[in-house]
TORRO-533649 format. One record per residue (C-alpha): z, y, x; chain; residue number from 1. Coordinates in Angstrom, 2 decimals. Layout:
BEGIN
+---------+---------+---------+-------+-----+
|       z |       y |       x | chain |   n |
+---------+---------+---------+-------+-----+
|       Z |       Y |       X |     A | NUM |
...
+---------+---------+---------+-------+-----+
//
This chain:
BEGIN
+---------+---------+---------+-------+-----+
|       z |       y |       x | chain |   n |
+---------+---------+---------+-------+-----+
|   12.13 |   37.40 |   -6.80 |     A |   1 |
|   10.80 |   34.66 |   -9.11 |     A |   2 |
|   12.98 |   31.65 |   -9.42 |     A |   3 |
|   12.06 |   28.51 |   -7.72 |     A |   4 |
|    9.86 |   25.97 |   -9.69 |     A |   5 |
|   11.80 |   22.97 |  -10.74 |     A |   6 |
|   10.53 |   19.68 |  -12.17 |     A |   7 |
|   12.51 |   17.02 |  -13.96 |     A |   8 |
|   13.57 |   13.84 |  -12.19 |     A |   9 |
|   12.39 |   11.90 |  -15.32 |     A |  10 |
|   10.22 |   12.99 |  -18.22 |     A |  11 |
|   11.15 |   10.24 |  -20.76 |     A |  12 |
|   13.69 |    9.73 |  -23.54 |     A |  13 |
|   16.94 |    8.25 |  -22.37 |     A |  14 |
|   16.67 |    5.29 |  -24.76 |     A |  15 |
|   13.10 |    4.30 |  -23.51 |     A |  16 |
|   12.87 |    0.87 |  -21.86 |     A |  17 |
|   12.47 |    1.42 |  -18.07 |     A |  18 |
|   12.64 |   -1.91 |  -16.25 |     A |  19 |
|   13.32 |   -5.48 |  -16.56 |     A |  20 |
|   16.20 |   -6.19 |  -14.12 |     A |  21 |
|   17.92 |   -9.58 |  -13.73 |     A |  22 |
|   16.54 |  -10.66 |  -17.14 |     A |  23 |
|   17.78 |   -7.58 |  -18.92 |     A |  24 |
|   15.85 |   -4.63 |  -20.22 |     A |  25 |
|   17.27 |   -1.41 |  -18.62 |     A |  26 |
|   16.82 |    1.96 |  -20.32 |     A |  27 |
|   16.10 |    5.32 |  -18.82 |     A |  28 |
|   19.76 |    6.20 |  -19.40 |     A |  29 |
|   21.08 |    3.23 |  -17.56 |     A |  30 |
|   18.71 |    3.98 |  -14.69 |     A |  31 |
|   19.82 |    7.46 |  -14.46 |     A |  32 |
|   23.51 |    6.44 |  -14.64 |     A |  33 |
|   23.09 |    3.98 |  -11.81 |     A |  34 |
|   21.29 |    6.59 |   -9.65 |     A |  35 |
|   23.88 |    9.23 |  -10.28 |     A |  36 |
|   26.70 |    6.76 |   -9.33 |     A |  37 |
|   24.94 |    5.75 |   -6.15 |     A |  38 |
|   24.24 |    9.45 |   -5.20 |     A |  39 |
|   28.06 |   10.22 |   -5.10 |     A |  40 |
|   28.61 |    7.79 |   -2.17 |     A |  41 |
|   25.54 |    8.85 |   -0.10 |     A |  42 |
|   25.82 |   11.42 |    2.70 |     A |  43 |
|   24.55 |   14.78 |    1.52 |     A |  44 |
|   21.39 |   16.60 |    2.90 |     A |  45 |
|   20.46 |   13.80 |    5.35 |     A |  46 |
|   18.21 |   10.92 |    5.33 |     A |  47 |
|   18.27 |    7.42 |    3.86 |     A |  48 |
|   16.11 |    4.47 |    4.87 |     A |  49 |
|   15.10 |    2.56 |    1.75 |     A |  50 |
|   14.42 |   -1.10 |    2.48 |     A |  51 |
|   15.01 |   -2.50 |   -1.10 |     A |  52 |
|   12.57 |   -5.24 |   -2.03 |     A |  53 |
|   13.75 |   -5.33 |   -5.66 |     A |  54 |
|   11.75 |   -2.62 |   -7.57 |     A |  55 |
|   14.80 |   -1.49 |   -9.52 |     A |  56 |
|   16.96 |   -1.31 |   -6.50 |     A |  57 |
|   14.28 |    0.79 |   -4.78 |     A |  58 |
|   13.94 |    3.12 |   -7.70 |     A |  59 |
|   17.67 |    3.71 |   -8.11 |     A |  60 |
|   18.08 |    4.27 |   -4.35 |     A |  61 |
|   15.14 |    6.75 |   -4.37 |     A |  62 |
|   16.40 |    8.71 |   -7.35 |     A |  63 |
|   19.97 |    8.75 |   -5.93 |     A |  64 |
|   18.79 |   10.26 |   -2.62 |     A |  65 |
|   16.95 |   12.88 |   -4.44 |     A |  66 |
|   19.98 |   13.77 |   -6.57 |     A |  67 |
|   22.09 |   13.96 |   -3.36 |     A |  68 |
|   19.56 |   16.20 |   -1.55 |     A |  69 |
|   18.68 |   13.46 |    0.96 |     A |  70 |
|   15.19 |   12.60 |    2.07 |     A |  71 |
|   13.99 |    8.99 |    1.86 |     A |  72 |
|   12.38 |    7.30 |    4.84 |     A |  73 |
|    9.66 |    4.74 |    3.95 |     A |  74 |
|    9.00 |    2.35 |    6.80 |     A |  75 |
|    5.78 |    0.20 |    6.94 |     A |  76 |
|    8.06 |   -2.84 |    6.98 |     A |  77 |
|   11.79 |   -3.78 |    7.23 |     A |  78 |
|   11.89 |   -5.06 |   10.74 |     A |  79 |
|   14.46 |   -3.92 |   13.26 |     A |  80 |
|   11.76 |   -2.23 |   15.40 |     A |  81 |
|   10.32 |   -0.31 |   12.28 |     A |  82 |
|   13.87 |    0.82 |   11.36 |     A |  83 |
|   14.46 |    2.20 |   14.78 |     A |  84 |
|   11.17 |    3.80 |   14.94 |     A |  85 |
|   11.37 |    5.76 |   11.72 |     A |  86 |
|   15.08 |    6.68 |   12.42 |     A |  87 |
|   14.29 |    8.39 |   15.57 |     A |  88 |
|   15.06 |   12.00 |   15.19 |     A |  89 |
|   16.69 |   11.55 |   11.91 |     A |  90 |
|   20.25 |   11.18 |   13.12 |     A |  91 |
|   21.70 |    7.97 |   11.65 |     A |  92 |
|   20.23 |    7.43 |    8.16 |     A |  93 |
|   22.09 |    5.31 |    5.68 |     A |  94 |
|   20.17 |    2.02 |    5.29 |     A |  95 |
|   19.92 |    1.10 |    1.55 |     A |  96 |
|   18.82 |   -2.64 |    1.28 |     A |  97 |
|   19.22 |   -5.69 |   -0.83 |     A |  98 |
|   19.44 |   -8.34 |    1.84 |     A |  99 |
|   17.68 |   -6.94 |    4.91 |     A | 100 |
|   18.93 |   -7.24 |    8.53 |     A | 101 |
|   20.03 |   -3.77 |    9.59 |     A | 102 |
|   19.41 |   -2.37 |   12.94 |     A | 103 |
|   22.33 |   -2.21 |   15.35 |     A | 104 |
|   23.84 |    1.32 |   15.29 |     A | 105 |
|   22.74 |    1.96 |   11.61 |     A | 106 |
|   25.11 |    1.78 |    8.58 |     A | 107 |
|   23.83 |   -0.37 |    5.77 |     A | 108 |
|   24.70 |   -0.32 |    2.08 |     A | 109 |
|   23.82 |   -3.62 |    0.18 |     A | 110 |
|   22.65 |   -2.40 |   -3.30 |     A | 111 |
|   23.32 |   -5.83 |   -4.74 |     A | 112 |
|   27.08 |   -5.16 |   -4.40 |     A | 113 |
|   27.11 |   -2.08 |   -6.58 |     A | 114 |
|   28.62 |   -2.39 |  -10.10 |     A | 115 |
|   26.68 |   -1.12 |  -13.16 |     A | 116 |
|   27.46 |    2.36 |  -13.98 |     A | 117 |
|   27.79 |    4.19 |  -17.28 |     A | 118 |
|   24.54 |    5.22 |  -18.94 |     A | 119 |
|   23.54 |    8.80 |  -18.33 |     A | 120 |
|   24.08 |   10.83 |  -21.47 |     A | 121 |
|   23.51 |   14.49 |  -20.31 |     A | 122 |
|   20.46 |   16.57 |  -19.58 |     A | 123 |
|   17.83 |   15.25 |  -17.36 |     A | 124 |
|   18.42 |   16.58 |  -13.78 |     A | 125 |
|   16.01 |   19.14 |  -12.46 |     A | 126 |
|   14.72 |   18.98 |   -8.89 |     A | 127 |
|   13.28 |   21.79 |   -6.68 |     A | 128 |
|    9.52 |   21.16 |   -6.67 |     A | 129 |
|    9.13 |   21.94 |   -3.02 |     A | 130 |
|   11.92 |   19.77 |   -1.82 |     A | 131 |
|   10.61 |   17.15 |    0.74 |     A | 132 |
|   11.94 |   13.89 |   -0.82 |     A | 133 |
|   10.08 |   11.25 |    1.20 |     A | 134 |
|    8.56 |   10.59 |    4.53 |     A | 135 |
|    6.26 |    7.62 |    4.75 |     A | 136 |
|    4.68 |    6.04 |    7.69 |     A | 137 |
|    1.10 |    4.55 |    7.72 |     A | 138 |
|    0.62 |    1.01 |    8.66 |     A | 139 |
|   -1.19 |    1.84 |   11.87 |     A | 140 |
|   -4.32 |   -0.23 |   10.88 |     A | 141 |
|   -6.49 |    2.17 |   13.00 |     A | 142 |
|   -4.01 |    2.95 |   15.71 |     A | 143 |
|   -0.53 |    4.57 |   15.89 |     A | 144 |
|    1.32 |    5.05 |   12.70 |     A | 145 |
|    1.34 |    8.51 |   11.18 |     A | 146 |
|    4.28 |   10.46 |    9.43 |     A | 147 |
|    3.63 |   11.92 |    6.07 |     A | 148 |
|    6.10 |   14.13 |    4.31 |     A | 149 |
|    5.76 |   14.70 |    0.52 |     A | 150 |
|    7.34 |   17.12 |   -1.72 |     A | 151 |
|    8.73 |   16.36 |   -5.25 |     A | 152 |
|    5.81 |   18.29 |   -6.74 |     A | 153 |
|    3.31 |   16.08 |   -4.96 |     A | 154 |
|    4.98 |   12.89 |   -6.20 |     A | 155 |
|    5.66 |   14.12 |   -9.67 |     A | 156 |
|    2.44 |   15.94 |  -10.64 |     A | 157 |
|    0.28 |   13.25 |   -9.20 |     A | 158 |
|    1.35 |   10.94 |  -12.04 |     A | 159 |
|   -0.58 |   13.11 |  -14.50 |     A | 160 |
|   -3.77 |   12.34 |  -12.66 |     A | 161 |
|   -2.98 |    8.65 |  -12.69 |     A | 162 |
|   -2.23 |    8.65 |  -16.42 |     A | 163 |
|   -5.69 |    9.89 |  -17.22 |     A | 164 |
|   -7.54 |    7.21 |  -15.03 |     A | 165 |
|   -6.29 |    3.75 |  -13.93 |     A | 166 |
|   -3.16 |    3.91 |  -16.25 |     A | 167 |
|   -4.97 |    5.49 |  -19.18 |     A | 168 |
|   -6.28 |    4.02 |  -22.34 |     A | 169 |
|   -3.54 |    1.39 |  -22.79 |     A | 170 |
|   -2.54 |    2.49 |  -26.19 |     A | 171 |
|    1.00 |    3.63 |  -25.71 |     A | 172 |
|    3.78 |    1.81 |  -24.15 |     A | 173 |
|    3.00 |   -1.01 |  -21.70 |     A | 174 |
|    4.56 |   -3.51 |  -19.19 |     A | 175 |
|    3.81 |   -3.70 |  -15.47 |     A | 176 |
|    4.26 |   -6.45 |  -12.72 |     A | 177 |
|    3.51 |   -5.70 |   -9.12 |     A | 178 |
|    3.13 |   -7.80 |   -6.03 |     A | 179 |
|    2.98 |   -4.89 |   -3.63 |     A | 180 |
|    5.93 |   -3.42 |   -1.81 |     A | 181 |
|    7.36 |   -0.09 |   -3.21 |     A | 182 |
|    7.58 |    1.51 |    0.30 |     A | 183 |
|    3.73 |    1.51 |    0.61 |     A | 184 |
|    2.25 |    4.70 |   -0.94 |     A | 185 |
|   -0.01 |    2.57 |   -3.27 |     A | 186 |
|    3.08 |    0.73 |   -4.62 |     A | 187 |
|    5.07 |    3.95 |   -4.61 |     A | 188 |
|    2.52 |    5.96 |   -6.62 |     A | 189 |
|    1.65 |    3.37 |   -9.14 |     A | 190 |
|    4.91 |    1.37 |   -9.69 |     A | 191 |
|    7.71 |    3.86 |   -8.70 |     A | 192 |
|    6.44 |    7.35 |   -9.83 |     A | 193 |
|    4.48 |    6.26 |  -13.03 |     A | 194 |
|    7.76 |    4.96 |  -14.78 |     A | 195 |
|    9.21 |    8.27 |  -14.43 |     A | 196 |
|    6.59 |    9.95 |  -16.60 |     A | 197 |
|    4.82 |    7.19 |  -18.45 |     A | 198 |
|    5.94 |    4.75 |  -21.15 |     A | 199 |
|    6.06 |    1.74 |  -18.87 |     A | 200 |
|    8.50 |   -1.05 |  -18.36 |     A | 201 |
|    8.23 |   -2.51 |  -14.93 |     A | 202 |
|    9.49 |   -5.86 |  -13.66 |     A | 203 |
|   11.97 |   -5.46 |  -10.85 |     A | 204 |
|   10.78 |   -8.53 |   -9.06 |     A | 205 |
|    8.08 |   -8.60 |   -6.48 |     A | 206 |
|    6.61 |  -12.14 |   -7.13 |     A | 207 |
|    4.68 |  -14.03 |   -4.41 |     A | 208 |
|    3.50 |  -17.26 |   -5.80 |     A | 209 |
|    1.26 |  -17.70 |   -8.75 |     A | 210 |
|    3.99 |  -19.26 |  -11.00 |     A | 211 |
|    6.34 |  -16.42 |  -10.04 |     A | 212 |
|    3.64 |  -13.88 |  -11.07 |     A | 213 |
|    3.18 |  -15.68 |  -14.44 |     A | 214 |
|    6.95 |  -15.68 |  -15.06 |     A | 215 |
|    7.31 |  -11.99 |  -14.34 |     A | 216 |
|    4.31 |  -11.20 |  -16.64 |     A | 217 |
|    6.04 |  -13.09 |  -19.48 |     A | 218 |
|    9.22 |  -10.90 |  -19.09 |     A | 219 |
|    7.46 |   -7.52 |  -19.70 |     A | 220 |
|    5.94 |   -6.24 |  -22.98 |     A | 221 |
|    2.27 |   -6.21 |  -23.76 |     A | 222 |
|   -0.18 |   -4.75 |  -22.96 |     A | 223 |
|    0.36 |   -5.76 |  -19.44 |     A | 224 |
|   -0.70 |   -4.21 |  -16.13 |     A | 225 |
|   -0.83 |   -6.34 |  -12.88 |     A | 226 |
|   -0.76 |   -4.25 |   -9.70 |     A | 227 |
|   -1.91 |   -6.28 |   -6.80 |     A | 228 |
|   -4.20 |   -6.60 |   -3.70 |     A | 229 |
|   -7.53 |   -8.42 |   -3.15 |     A | 230 |
|   -5.71 |  -10.83 |   -0.83 |     A | 231 |
|   -3.09 |  -11.79 |   -3.44 |     A | 232 |
|   -5.67 |  -12.02 |   -6.31 |     A | 233 |
|   -7.59 |  -14.59 |   -4.33 |     A | 234 |
|   -4.36 |  -16.70 |   -4.18 |     A | 235 |
|   -3.90 |  -16.41 |   -7.90 |     A | 236 |
|   -7.38 |  -17.55 |   -8.65 |     A | 237 |
|   -7.02 |  -20.56 |   -6.43 |     A | 238 |
|   -4.00 |  -21.73 |   -8.50 |     A | 239 |
|   -4.09 |  -23.73 |  -11.71 |     A | 240 |
|   -1.28 |  -21.57 |  -13.24 |     A | 241 |
|   -1.83 |  -20.24 |  -16.69 |     A | 242 |
|   -1.03 |  -16.52 |  -17.01 |     A | 243 |
|    0.11 |  -14.46 |  -20.02 |     A | 244 |
|   -2.38 |  -12.09 |  -21.38 |     A | 245 |
|   -3.10 |   -9.17 |  -18.97 |     A | 246 |
|   -5.02 |   -6.04 |  -20.14 |     A | 247 |
|   -5.69 |   -4.48 |  -16.70 |     A | 248 |
|   -5.46 |   -5.38 |  -13.20 |     A | 249 |
|   -5.22 |   -2.56 |  -10.52 |     A | 250 |
|   -5.99 |   -3.42 |   -6.90 |     A | 251 |
|   -6.10 |   -1.44 |   -3.64 |     A | 252 |
|   -5.43 |   -1.45 |    0.13 |     A | 253 |
|   -8.40 |   -3.57 |    1.21 |     A | 254 |
|  -12.10 |   -4.01 |    0.45 |     A | 255 |
|  -12.82 |   -5.80 |   -2.82 |     A | 256 |
|  -15.65 |   -8.20 |   -3.29 |     A | 257 |
|  -17.74 |   -7.91 |   -6.44 |     A | 258 |
|  -17.66 |  -11.60 |   -7.01 |     A | 259 |
|  -13.81 |  -11.68 |   -6.77 |     A | 260 |
|  -13.70 |   -8.79 |   -9.17 |     A | 261 |
|  -15.82 |  -10.68 |  -11.71 |     A | 262 |
|  -13.64 |  -13.88 |  -11.21 |     A | 263 |
|  -10.45 |  -12.00 |  -11.79 |     A | 264 |
|  -11.79 |  -10.52 |  -15.08 |     A | 265 |
|  -13.04 |  -13.80 |  -16.28 |     A | 266 |
|   -9.91 |  -15.66 |  -15.42 |     A | 267 |
|   -7.28 |  -13.22 |  -16.78 |     A | 268 |
|   -9.46 |  -11.73 |  -19.39 |     A | 269 |
|   -8.60 |   -8.17 |  -18.17 |     A | 270 |
|  -10.51 |   -5.25 |  -16.75 |     A | 271 |
|   -9.99 |   -4.94 |  -12.95 |     A | 272 |
|   -9.70 |   -1.28 |  -11.68 |     A | 273 |
|  -10.34 |   -0.97 |   -7.94 |     A | 274 |
|   -8.59 |    2.14 |   -6.45 |     A | 275 |
|   -9.46 |    4.11 |   -3.34 |     A | 276 |
|   -7.05 |    6.49 |   -1.62 |     A | 277 |
|   -4.90 |    7.18 |    1.42 |     A | 278 |
|   -1.32 |    7.53 |    2.26 |     A | 279 |
|   -1.71 |   11.37 |    2.72 |     A | 280 |
|   -3.22 |   12.05 |   -0.75 |     A | 281 |
|   -2.42 |    8.96 |   -2.94 |     A | 282 |
|   -5.16 |    7.57 |   -5.15 |     A | 283 |
|   -8.48 |    9.57 |   -5.16 |     A | 284 |
|  -11.18 |    7.57 |   -6.94 |     A | 285 |
|  -11.52 |    4.30 |   -8.99 |     A | 286 |
|  -14.25 |    1.95 |  -10.04 |     A | 287 |
|  -14.70 |   -1.17 |  -12.21 |     A | 288 |
|  -16.58 |   -3.22 |   -9.62 |     A | 289 |
|  -17.20 |   -6.19 |  -11.90 |     A | 290 |
|  -19.70 |   -3.80 |  -13.63 |     A | 291 |
|  -20.59 |   -0.97 |  -11.16 |     A | 292 |
|  -20.22 |   -0.37 |   -7.49 |     A | 293 |
|  -19.94 |    3.46 |   -7.96 |     A | 294 |
|  -16.64 |    5.27 |   -7.13 |     A | 295 |
|  -15.62 |    7.91 |   -9.66 |     A | 296 |
|  -13.45 |   10.75 |   -8.21 |     A | 297 |
|  -10.13 |   11.16 |  -10.13 |     A | 298 |
|  -10.24 |   14.63 |  -11.89 |     A | 299 |
|   -8.09 |   17.23 |  -10.18 |     A | 300 |
|   -9.28 |   16.58 |   -6.61 |     A | 301 |
|  -11.80 |   18.56 |   -4.77 |     A | 302 |
|  -13.70 |   17.30 |   -1.69 |     A | 303 |
|  -15.16 |   19.58 |    0.99 |     A | 304 |
|  -17.04 |   18.23 |    4.11 |     A | 305 |
|  -17.33 |   21.12 |    6.74 |     A | 306 |
|  -19.71 |   21.56 |    9.57 |     A | 307 |
|  -17.36 |   19.36 |   11.71 |     A | 308 |
|  -18.14 |   16.28 |    9.36 |     A | 309 |
|  -14.51 |   16.08 |    8.31 |     A | 310 |
|  -13.89 |   15.57 |    4.66 |     A | 311 |
|  -10.98 |   17.64 |    3.23 |     A | 312 |
|   -9.25 |   17.02 |    0.06 |     A | 313 |
|   -7.57 |   19.63 |   -2.06 |     A | 314 |
|   -5.53 |   19.52 |   -5.30 |     A | 315 |
|   -3.01 |   21.68 |   -7.09 |     A | 316 |
|   -0.08 |   19.26 |   -6.31 |     A | 317 |
|   -1.08 |   18.97 |   -2.50 |     A | 318 |
|    0.57 |   21.69 |   -0.42 |     A | 319 |
|   -2.57 |   22.22 |    1.77 |     A | 320 |
|   -5.99 |   20.52 |    2.17 |     A | 321 |
|   -5.86 |   17.05 |    3.73 |     A | 322 |
|   -8.32 |   15.98 |    6.37 |     A | 323 |
|   -9.39 |   12.39 |    5.78 |     A | 324 |
|  -10.31 |    9.69 |    8.28 |     A | 325 |
|  -13.10 |    8.57 |    5.99 |     A | 326 |
|  -16.36 |   10.44 |    5.49 |     A | 327 |
|  -17.03 |   11.17 |    1.78 |     A | 328 |
|  -19.65 |   12.79 |   -0.35 |     A | 329 |
|  -19.17 |   13.96 |   -3.90 |     A | 330 |
|  -22.20 |   14.16 |   -6.34 |     A | 331 |
|  -22.42 |   16.76 |   -9.01 |     A | 332 |
|  -21.78 |   13.85 |  -11.59 |     A | 333 |
|  -18.42 |   12.96 |  -10.08 |     A | 334 |
|  -19.67 |    9.85 |   -8.21 |     A | 335 |
|  -17.86 |    9.62 |   -4.88 |     A | 336 |
|  -19.80 |    7.99 |   -1.98 |     A | 337 |
|  -17.79 |    6.42 |    0.87 |     A | 338 |
|  -19.99 |    6.84 |    3.89 |     A | 339 |
|  -17.61 |    5.03 |    6.36 |     A | 340 |
|  -14.51 |    5.68 |    8.40 |     A | 341 |
|  -14.69 |    8.24 |   11.25 |     A | 342 |
|  -12.94 |    5.59 |   13.43 |     A | 343 |
|  -15.15 |    2.85 |   12.18 |     A | 344 |
|  -18.28 |    3.66 |   14.16 |     A | 345 |
|  -18.28 |    2.38 |   17.80 |     A | 346 |
|  -20.70 |    2.79 |   20.68 |     A | 347 |
|  -20.89 |   -0.24 |   23.02 |     A | 348 |
|  -23.39 |   -0.12 |   25.87 |     A | 349 |
|  -25.44 |    2.52 |   24.04 |     A | 350 |
|  -25.52 |    0.41 |   20.81 |     A | 351 |
|  -23.85 |    1.87 |   17.68 |     A | 352 |
|  -22.16 |   -0.36 |   15.16 |     A | 353 |
|  -19.80 |   -0.26 |   12.30 |     A | 354 |
|  -16.59 |   -2.30 |   12.54 |     A | 355 |
|  -16.52 |   -2.82 |    8.82 |     A | 356 |
|  -20.10 |   -4.17 |    8.89 |     A | 357 |
|  -19.41 |   -6.35 |   11.95 |     A | 358 |
|  -16.21 |   -7.70 |   10.23 |     A | 359 |
|  -18.14 |   -8.46 |    7.07 |     A | 360 |
|  -20.74 |  -10.37 |    9.17 |     A | 361 |
|  -18.07 |  -12.34 |   10.82 |     A | 362 |
|  -16.53 |  -13.24 |    7.63 |     A | 363 |
|  -19.91 |  -14.44 |    6.30 |     A | 364 |
|  -20.34 |  -16.96 |    9.15 |     A | 365 |
|  -20.28 |  -20.70 |    8.00 |     A | 366 |
|  -16.77 |  -22.08 |    8.37 |     A | 367 |
|  -14.95 |  -18.64 |    8.54 |     A | 368 |
|  -12.34 |  -17.91 |    5.90 |     A | 369 |
|  -11.07 |  -14.58 |    7.28 |     A | 370 |
|  -11.73 |  -12.43 |   10.29 |     A | 371 |
|  -11.75 |   -9.01 |   11.79 |     A | 372 |
|  -13.79 |   -7.27 |   14.54 |     A | 373 |
|  -11.94 |   -4.52 |   16.32 |     A | 374 |
|  -11.99 |   -2.36 |   19.50 |     A | 375 |
|   -8.69 |   -2.54 |   21.53 |     A | 376 |
|   -7.34 |    0.84 |   22.53 |     A | 377 |
|   -7.65 |   -0.01 |   26.26 |     A | 378 |
|  -11.34 |   -0.68 |   25.64 |     A | 379 |
|  -12.52 |    2.51 |   24.07 |     A | 380 |
|  -16.20 |    2.58 |   24.66 |     A | 381 |
|  -16.13 |   -1.08 |   25.91 |     A | 382 |
|  -16.54 |   -4.62 |   24.51 |     A | 383 |
|  -15.45 |   -5.44 |   20.99 |     A | 384 |
|  -12.96 |   -8.32 |   20.19 |     A | 385 |
|  -12.69 |  -10.54 |   17.26 |     A | 386 |
|  -10.31 |  -12.89 |   15.60 |     A | 387 |
|  -10.94 |  -15.31 |   12.82 |     A | 388 |
|   -9.42 |  -18.15 |   10.78 |     A | 389 |
|  -11.43 |  -21.09 |    9.66 |     A | 390 |
|  -12.78 |  -24.55 |   10.55 |     A | 391 |
|  -15.84 |  -23.19 |   12.61 |     A | 392 |
|  -15.71 |  -23.59 |   16.40 |     A | 393 |
|  -15.79 |  -20.31 |   18.33 |     A | 394 |
|  -19.10 |  -21.30 |   19.99 |     A | 395 |
|  -20.74 |  -21.75 |   16.56 |     A | 396 |
|  -19.49 |  -18.54 |   15.28 |     A | 397 |
|  -20.76 |  -16.72 |   18.40 |     A | 398 |
|  -24.24 |  -18.37 |   18.00 |     A | 399 |
|  -24.24 |  -17.16 |   14.32 |     A | 400 |
|  -23.44 |  -13.64 |   15.38 |     A | 401 |
|  -26.05 |  -13.60 |   18.22 |     A | 402 |
|  -28.62 |  -14.35 |   15.57 |     A | 403 |
|  -27.83 |  -11.02 |   13.81 |     A | 404 |
|  -26.62 |   -8.68 |   16.60 |     A | 405 |
|  -27.49 |   -7.12 |   19.79 |     A | 406 |
|  -25.65 |   -9.12 |   22.46 |     A | 407 |
|  -23.36 |   -6.22 |   23.39 |     A | 408 |
|  -22.00 |   -6.08 |   19.87 |     A | 409 |
|  -20.94 |   -9.70 |   19.78 |     A | 410 |
|  -17.13 |   -9.61 |   20.13 |     A | 411 |
|  -15.68 |  -11.01 |   23.33 |     A | 412 |
|  -13.33 |  -12.63 |   23.29 |     A | 413 |
|  -13.69 |  -14.36 |   19.78 |     A | 414 |
|  -10.27 |  -15.90 |   19.06 |     A | 415 |
|   -9.56 |  -18.57 |   16.41 |     A | 416 |
|   -6.14 |  -18.43 |   14.83 |     A | 417 |
|   -4.37 |  -20.21 |   12.03 |     A | 418 |
|   -4.13 |  -17.05 |    9.99 |     A | 419 |
|   -4.76 |  -13.32 |   10.50 |     A | 420 |
|   -1.66 |  -11.16 |   10.90 |     A | 421 |
|   -1.99 |   -9.21 |    7.61 |     A | 422 |
|    0.93 |   -7.27 |    6.28 |     A | 423 |
|    2.34 |   -7.14 |    2.82 |     A | 424 |
|   -0.58 |   -5.19 |    1.54 |     A | 425 |
|   -3.29 |   -7.19 |    3.16 |     A | 426 |
|   -4.02 |   -4.83 |    5.97 |     A | 427 |
|   -4.45 |   -5.73 |    9.59 |     A | 428 |
|   -2.42 |   -3.30 |   11.92 |     A | 429 |
|   -4.09 |   -2.78 |   15.20 |     A | 430 |
|   -0.92 |   -3.45 |   17.11 |     A | 431 |
|   -0.86 |   -7.10 |   15.65 |     A | 432 |
|   -4.46 |   -7.58 |   16.43 |     A | 433 |
|   -3.97 |   -6.55 |   20.11 |     A | 434 |
|   -0.93 |   -8.73 |   20.35 |     A | 435 |
|   -3.22 |  -11.79 |   19.40 |     A | 436 |
|   -5.69 |  -10.74 |   21.96 |     A | 437 |
|   -2.90 |  -10.42 |   24.70 |     A | 438 |
|   -1.56 |  -13.77 |   23.80 |     A | 439 |
|   -5.00 |  -15.36 |   23.97 |     A | 440 |
|   -5.64 |  -13.87 |   27.44 |     A | 441 |
|   -2.31 |  -15.08 |   28.59 |     A | 442 |
|   -2.86 |  -18.61 |   27.37 |     A | 443 |
|   -6.27 |  -18.70 |   28.94 |     A | 444 |
|   -4.88 |  -17.78 |   32.27 |     A | 445 |
|   -2.14 |  -20.34 |   31.97 |     A | 446 |
|   -4.65 |  -23.06 |   31.18 |     A | 447 |
|   -6.85 |  -22.21 |   34.04 |     A | 448 |
|   -3.90 |  -22.17 |   36.46 |     A | 449 |
|   -2.70 |  -25.58 |   35.32 |     A | 450 |
|   -6.21 |  -27.04 |   35.56 |     A | 451 |
|   -6.55 |  -25.71 |   39.08 |     A | 452 |
|   -3.13 |  -27.07 |   40.17 |     A | 453 |
|   -4.34 |  -30.47 |   39.00 |     A | 454 |
+---------+---------+---------+-------+-----+
//
């Protein structure tokens, strides 16, 4: 029988700069030494739940679990509820964290307390390519979260596709700062896997405020890459902070406006690459929206839409074709057309509409800063609901929508909130939107009861 295919844990020289951690440049050898030391105190062949917010802590914990033969669980957030949900059926996974509250009944290990280990000096460890090394969970923005298992081959070989597209043409070694969490597949693929194969030095921090982003950028070598989201980029542009030179900005997780793309390029003097993908496959297509709206498929992926209308993606590093929620069409010249999400089309009272288009219309209303139109799960086929943040009165927003929509497509209720419940990557989980709706209904009932009692 032929031997099993193995792939290295890292494909870089041991003396390469790997990360900027606590103001110090850490080499690949130091990283491997820290990972090996941690692996020795982890339970073998089980699960770990990686909640680390510091990017270097996360990277060390992820590599340590692989070396120990353990699978890493990647929850959508670090809440107690999320920890319990992803741990169900996995025994009692060790929780690796750097300050998170650990759910009762689970054993935590604070990565901040681990002493530095000796640098690794041996051969780079090889990993069975078909080992399942991670299980991630989607954010549930279209409903219930989905569990996605990924093999080491899928993680490792996907980096080569990235190197030729949104991380290519940087002229050798580069630095990277990211505002996105490493647990999300976008952050995992771009900021966790890329350093294992590409000559990149990543800041361990996950900066939030513009001044923090500027400070982190100053610590990594140029050319610099900033990995972020449209929501966070808007906040950077609203500041007066001066940023160090950035060569490229990569963004994903939410729709990007062409105007925002042009403003980012003008402000930072960098090219902005918009990335399209999903948790099941990773990044699939890119575009430079400041210049062209067209998406170019990443070489190595093939797209097939069957008679059922479902688009399936195949690639050498994927174990099997992946059915997408989005409807896609690939031209012969490699241009990928996104024709909408299968769950995006709704039918209300015989009138068809797109939730994405309805949301865009809501956000264009005068006095609306942010918003979303959605269909609660208990109303499938029934009325839509909407939430928005801004100065406009609900009645004025409804009047604006009635000017453009059939009455049955105008969301009801339309709730004004201080801010929308976006998660760390800017997405709006359906559960969070439904909670806002439930709270609004409860408040309305209380106010009516109180008025009646008076």
